[in-house]
C-alpha positions in Angstrom: -50.8 231.2 129.0 -51.0 229.7 125.9 -50.3 226.0 125.0 -47.1 226.9 123.3 -45.7 229.0 126.2 -46.8 226.0 128.5 -44.8 223.8 126.4 -41.6 226.1 126.3 -41.9 226.6 130.2 -42.2 222.7 130.9 -39.4 222.2 128.5 -37.2 224.8 130.6 -38.3 223.2 134.0 -36.9 219.8 132.6 -33.9 221.0 130.4 -31.7 217.9 131.5 -34.4 215.6 129.9 -34.7 217.7 126.8 -30.9 217.8 126.4 -30.7 214.1 126.8 -33.1 213.6 124.4 -31.7 216.1 121.8 -28.1 214.5 122.4 -29.1 210.8 121.8 -31.3 212.1 118.8 -28.6 213.9 117.0 -25.8 211.2 118.0 -28.0 208.1 116.5 -29.1 210.4 113.6 -25.1 210.8 112.8 -24.3 207.4 113.7 -27.3 206.1 111.2 -26.5 208.3 108.6 -22.6 207.4 108.6 -23.4 203.6 108.8 -25.7 203.8 106.2 -28.8 202.5 107.7 -31.9 203.0 105.7 -34.2 203.4 108.7 -32.5 206.5 110.4 -34.5 208.9 109.2 -37.8 207.0 110.1 -36.6 206.3 113.7 -35.4 210.1 114.0 -38.8 211.2 112.9 -40.5 208.7 115.2 -38.6 210.0 118.0 -39.4 213.7 117.3 -43.0 213.3 117.0 -43.4 211.2 120.1 -41.1 213.7 121.9 -43.7 216.7 120.8 -46.9 214.6 121.6 -45.4 213.9 124.8 -44.2 217.7 125.5 -47.5 218.9 124.7 -49.4 216.3 126.9 -47.0 217.2 129.9 -47.8 220.9 129.6 -51.4 220.1 130.0 -51.1 217.2 132.6 -47.7 217.5 134.4 -46.0 214.3 134.2 -43.7 213.3 136.9 -39.9 213.9 136.4 -39.6 210.1 136.8 -41.9 209.2 134.1 -40.5 211.8 131.8 -36.9 210.3 132.1 -38.6 206.7 131.7 -39.8 208.0 128.4 -36.6 209.7 127.5 -34.8 206.6 128.0 -37.3 204.4 126.1 -36.6 206.6 123.2 -32.9 206.1 123.6 -33.5 202.3 123.9 -35.5 202.3 120.8 -33.0 204.1 118.6 -30.2 202.0 119.9 -32.3 198.7 119.1 -33.0 200.0 115.5 -29.9 201.4 114.5 -26.8 199.7 116.1 -25.8 197.0 114.0 -23.9 193.5 114.8 -22.7 191.2 112.3 -25.9 189.2 112.5 -28.7 192.0 112.9 -29.6 195.1 114.5 -29.7 195.1 118.5 -33.5 194.4 118.2 -32.7 191.3 116.4 -29.7 189.8 118.2 -30.0 186.4 119.8 -28.8 186.3 123.1 -29.1 182.6 123.5 -31.4 182.7 126.0 -34.9 181.5 124.8 -37.6 184.0 124.4 -35.4 186.7 125.8 -34.4 189.6 123.7 -33.5 193.0 123.5 -36.5 193.9 121.5 -38.9 192.4 124.1 -37.5 193.9 127.2 -37.5 197.3 125.4 -41.3 196.6 124.8 -41.8 195.4 128.3 -40.0 198.7 129.8 -41.9 201.1 127.2 -45.3 200.2 127.5 -44.8 199.8 131.4 -44.1 203.3 131.2 -47.1 204.2 129.2 -49.3 202.4 132.0 -47.6 204.8 134.4 -48.5 207.7 132.0 -52.3 206.4 131.7 -52.3 206.6 135.6 -51.1 210.2 135.7 -53.5 211.2 133.2 -56.3 209.9 135.1 -55.0 211.2 138.6 -54.4 214.5 137.3 -56.9 215.1 134.9 -60.0 212.9 136.3 -59.0 213.7 139.9 -58.7 210.1 141.0 -56.9 210.1 144.2 -55.8 206.3 144.3 -55.1 203.2 142.3 -58.2 200.7 143.1 -58.3 197.5 141.4 -60.7 198.7 138.8 -58.1 201.7 138.0 -55.2 199.4 137.9 -57.2 197.4 135.3 -58.1 200.5 133.6 -54.2 201.8 133.3 -53.3 198.3 132.4 -55.5 198.1 129.4 -54.4 201.8 128.5 -50.6 200.4 128.4 -52.0 197.6 126.4 -53.9 199.8 124.1 -50.8 201.9 123.1 -48.9 198.8 122.8 -51.3 197.5 120.3 -51.5 200.8 118.3 -47.7 200.3 118.0 -48.2 196.9 116.5 -50.6 198.2 114.1 -48.0 201.1 113.0 -45.3 198.2 112.6 -47.7 196.0 110.6 -48.5 199.0 108.3 -45.0 199.9 108.0 -43.8 196.4 107.1 -46.2 196.5 104.2 -45.0 199.7 102.9 -41.2 199.0 103.0 -38.7 196.3 104.1 -38.0 196.8 107.7 -36.4 195.2 110.7 -39.8 194.2 112.5 -40.4 190.4 112.5 -43.6 188.3 111.4 -46.3 187.0 113.5 -44.2 185.3 116.1 -42.4 188.6 116.6 -45.8 190.4 117.1 -47.1 187.6 119.5 -43.8 188.2 121.7 -44.2 192.0 121.6 -47.8 191.5 122.9 -46.7 189.1 125.7 -43.9 191.4 126.6 -46.1 194.4 126.6 -48.7 192.7 128.9 -45.8 191.6 131.2 -44.5 195.1 131.6 -47.9 197.1 131.5 -49.4 194.4 134.3 -46.1 194.8 136.5 -46.6 198.8 136.6 -50.4 198.3 137.1 -49.8 195.9 140.1 -47.0 198.3 141.3 -49.3 201.1 141.2 -52.1 199.2 142.8 -49.9 198.0 145.7 -48.5 201.5 146.4 -51.7 203.1 145.6 -50.4 206.3 144.1 -47.2 207.5 142.4 
């Protein structure tokens, strides 16, 4: 079966996840355009590109349904964070009055925690590794952290090209800390449970 057919078959098998993704993409696209958010197209393009990459990887690896739902939810949280505006800022930048704790940081912990689980599923299914040893937990933790670092590089490049909602050095530091918390939590959970 060709790769394109495998992607289509995978999409048919997970039609509810695809429908959720398309629904929030269209909804946030309409919302952002009506609200005049200048980053709407960038957020929508990011979700489409990442969605296609995940779909292609899923057709090869066969991710769990739980992981696919987690990745879809992360996309929803990401679009909400960047496009829903309050009087002071977009949701990503709203202060909750709790030191250090912000929506942006929780989304980082959740999303890069999901990428840690993704790294484990790739190792398990493509390399045939049957269980999560301490060494494998460290490897998938580093994999999740690597994806988080790539995200920070992309944010930095975009912030040099145009004005964005991305913060400065302090924001990057907190993003990396919350990436580490999310990825470490999932790596430890995987190690304790051995497989998932």
